[in-house]
C-alpha positions in Angstrom: 108.0 81.6 83.8 105.8 78.9 85.3 106.2 78.5 89.1 106.0 75.4 91.2 103.6 75.6 94.1 105.2 74.2 97.3 108.7 74.5 98.7 110.4 71.2 99.3 113.0 70.3 101.9 115.7 70.6 99.2 114.4 74.1 98.3 114.6 75.2 102.0 118.2 73.9 102.2 119.1 76.0 99.1 117.4 79.0 100.6 119.6 78.6 103.8 122.7 78.2 101.7 121.9 81.3 99.7 121.3 83.4 102.8 124.6 82.2 104.2 126.4 83.4 101.1 124.6 86.8 101.3 122.4 86.3 98.2 119.3 88.4 98.0 115.8 87.0 98.0 115.2 87.8 94.3 118.3 85.8 93.2 117.4 82.9 95.4 113.9 82.9 94.0 115.2 83.0 90.5 117.3 79.9 91.1 114.3 78.1 92.6 111.9 79.2 89.9 109.7 80.8 92.5 108.2 84.2 93.1 110.4 86.4 95.3 107.5 86.9 97.7 107.4 83.1 98.3 111.0 83.1 99.4 110.7 86.3 101.5 107.6 85.0 103.3 109.3 81.6 103.9 112.3 83.3 105.5 110.5 85.9 107.6 108.0 83.2 108.8 110.8 81.1 110.1 113.1 83.4 112.0 114.4 85.9 109.5 117.6 85.9 107.3 119.9 85.5 110.3 118.1 82.7 112.1 116.6 80.7 109.3 117.0 76.9 109.7 115.7 74.7 106.8 115.0 71.6 108.9 113.0 73.6 111.5 111.2 75.4 108.7 110.3 72.1 107.1 109.0 70.6 110.3 106.9 73.7 111.0 105.3 73.5 107.5 104.5 69.8 108.0 102.9 70.6 111.4 100.8 73.4 109.8 99.7 71.1 107.0 98.5 68.4 109.6 96.6 71.0 111.6 94.8 72.4 108.6 94.1 69.2 106.8 90.4 68.5 106.4 88.5 65.5 105.0 88.0 65.8 101.2 84.7 67.1 100.1 83.1 66.8 96.6 83.9 69.7 94.4 81.0 71.8 93.3 80.4 75.3 91.9 80.0 77.7 94.8 81.3 75.0 97.1 83.8 75.1 100.0 86.6 76.7 98.0 84.5 79.7 96.9 83.2 80.1 100.5 86.8 80.0 101.9 87.9 82.5 99.3 85.1 85.0 100.2 85.7 84.6 103.9 89.4 85.2 103.4 88.9 88.3 101.3 86.4 89.7 103.8 88.9 89.2 106.6 91.9 90.6 104.7 90.0 93.7 103.5 88.7 94.3 107.1 92.3 94.2 108.4 93.5 96.6 105.6 90.6 98.9 106.5 92.0 99.1 110.0 95.2 100.7 108.6 93.0 103.8 107.7 92.0 103.0 104.1 88.4 103.4 103.1 86.4 100.1 102.8 86.2 100.0 99.0 90.0 100.8 98.6 90.7 98.0 101.1 88.5 95.6 99.1 90.3 96.6 95.8 93.6 95.8 97.4 92.4 92.4 98.8 91.0 91.5 95.4 94.2 92.3 93.6 96.3 90.4 96.0 94.1 87.3 95.8 93.6 87.2 92.0 95.9 85.1 89.8 95.4 87.3 86.7 98.2 89.8 85.8 96.2 92.8 86.9 92.5 93.7 86.7 90.8 96.5 84.9 88.4 98.9 86.6 85.5 97.0 85.0 86.8 93.7 86.4 87.0 95.2 89.9 83.5 96.8 89.7 82.1 93.4 88.7 83.9 91.5 91.4 83.0 94.0 94.1 79.5 94.7 92.8 80.1 98.5 93.0 79.8 101.3 90.5 82.8 102.1 88.2 82.9 105.6 89.8 83.4 104.0 93.2 86.2 101.9 91.8 87.8 104.9 90.1 87.9 106.8 93.4 89.4 103.8 95.2 92.2 103.2 92.7 93.1 106.9 92.5 93.6 106.8 96.3 95.6 103.6 96.2 97.8 104.9 93.4 98.5 108.1 95.3 99.8 106.1 98.2 101.9 103.8 96.0 99.9 100.7 97.0 98.9 99.7 93.5 100.2 100.7 90.0 98.6 101.2 86.7 99.7 99.8 83.3 98.1 99.6 79.9 96.7 96.1 79.1 97.6 94.1 76.0 94.9 95.6 73.9 96.1 99.0 74.6 92.6 100.3 75.2 92.2 99.9 79.0 94.3 100.4 82.0 94.8 97.5 84.4 95.7 97.7 88.1 98.1 95.4 89.9 100.1 95.0 93.1 103.8 94.1 92.9 106.4 93.1 95.6 107.4 96.8 96.0 103.9 98.1 96.9 104.4 98.4 100.6 107.9 99.8 100.2 106.5 102.6 98.1 103.7 103.1 100.5 106.1 103.2 103.4 108.3 105.8 101.7 105.2 107.9 100.9 104.2 107.8 104.5 107.7 108.7 105.5 107.5 111.8 103.4 104.3 112.8 105.2 105.9 112.2 108.5 108.9 114.3 107.5 106.6 117.2 106.6 104.8 117.0 109.9 108.2 116.9 111.7 109.2 120.1 109.8 105.9 121.8 110.6 106.3 121.0 114.3 109.9 122.3 114.3 108.8 125.6 112.7 106.2 125.9 115.5 108.9 126.2 118.1 110.0 129.5 116.6 106.4 130.7 116.6 105.6 129.9 120.3 109.1 129.9 121.8 111.1 126.9 123.0 110.5 127.7 126.6 106.7 127.6 126.4 104.5 124.5 126.9 103.4 124.7 123.3 107.0 125.0 122.1 108.1 122.1 124.2 105.2 119.8 122.9 106.0 120.8 119.3 109.7 120.1 119.9 109.0 116.6 121.3 106.7 116.0 118.4 109.3 117.0 115.8 112.0 114.9 117.4 109.8 111.8 117.6 108.5 112.1 114.0 112.0 112.7 112.7 113.2 109.6 114.5 110.3 107.5 113.2 110.6 108.8 109.6 114.3 107.9 109.5 113.5 104.4 110.6 110.7 104.0 108.0 113.1 105.0 105.2 115.9 102.8 106.5 113.6 99.8 106.9 112.3 100.2 103.4 115.8 100.5 101.9 117.0 97.4 103.9 114.0 95.4 102.5 114.9 96.5 98.9 118.4 95.5 99.5 117.3 92.0 100.7 115.1 91.6 97.6 117.8 92.8 95.2 120.9 91.3 96.8 123.3 92.4 99.5 125.9 94.4 97.7 128.6 96.0 99.9 128.0 99.6 100.7 124.4 99.4 99.5 122.8 100.2 102.8 121.3 103.6 103.5 121.6 103.3 107.3 123.4 106.1 109.1 
């Protein structure tokens, strides 16, 4: 499917009508012939599913376009577009690094997000990042483990390619929630070791309660997001 590039005022009106009828982002995107991520970003940028207003969203888009509009410059290899791309990738990978990922893994993620190809091989990534294949291999293993990227065999069947889909951060959030749950369980077990009335037992008890609370919210948020992407069927929520 070939996608159009920009949302129009009519598209935004259709998004609003779909939200009002309880239609999920994926179905709205299909009707508009757009990526699901385009619809979800549009809604979340403009108030969320319960406060989205198409006219206000259209005005905000026009205002952003006026603010960022620059005089046209002659196109040239290595020109402004290439510079802007490099600057953006540097900024995005730096922010991803602040989440705790190593630098190369963050650069791999940023590169996969910004590339229009349907996934990149390890050789592609090594060439783009100017690093060794071994460095790329270590980075993709880490990202796969955390659910942030996925691997599939390319058309030739001889090499794997790596890609990011709309569910990447959902999988990563659920993986993090599992780790939080394990920490909460370990803290709870410490109460029996040290005694609930001791300072150590009290600290571990608070730790366990907090992490259990946070872990539950992480899972619930991920499931609500999946429900929004896939449609709002009655009884589909995992909230308790």
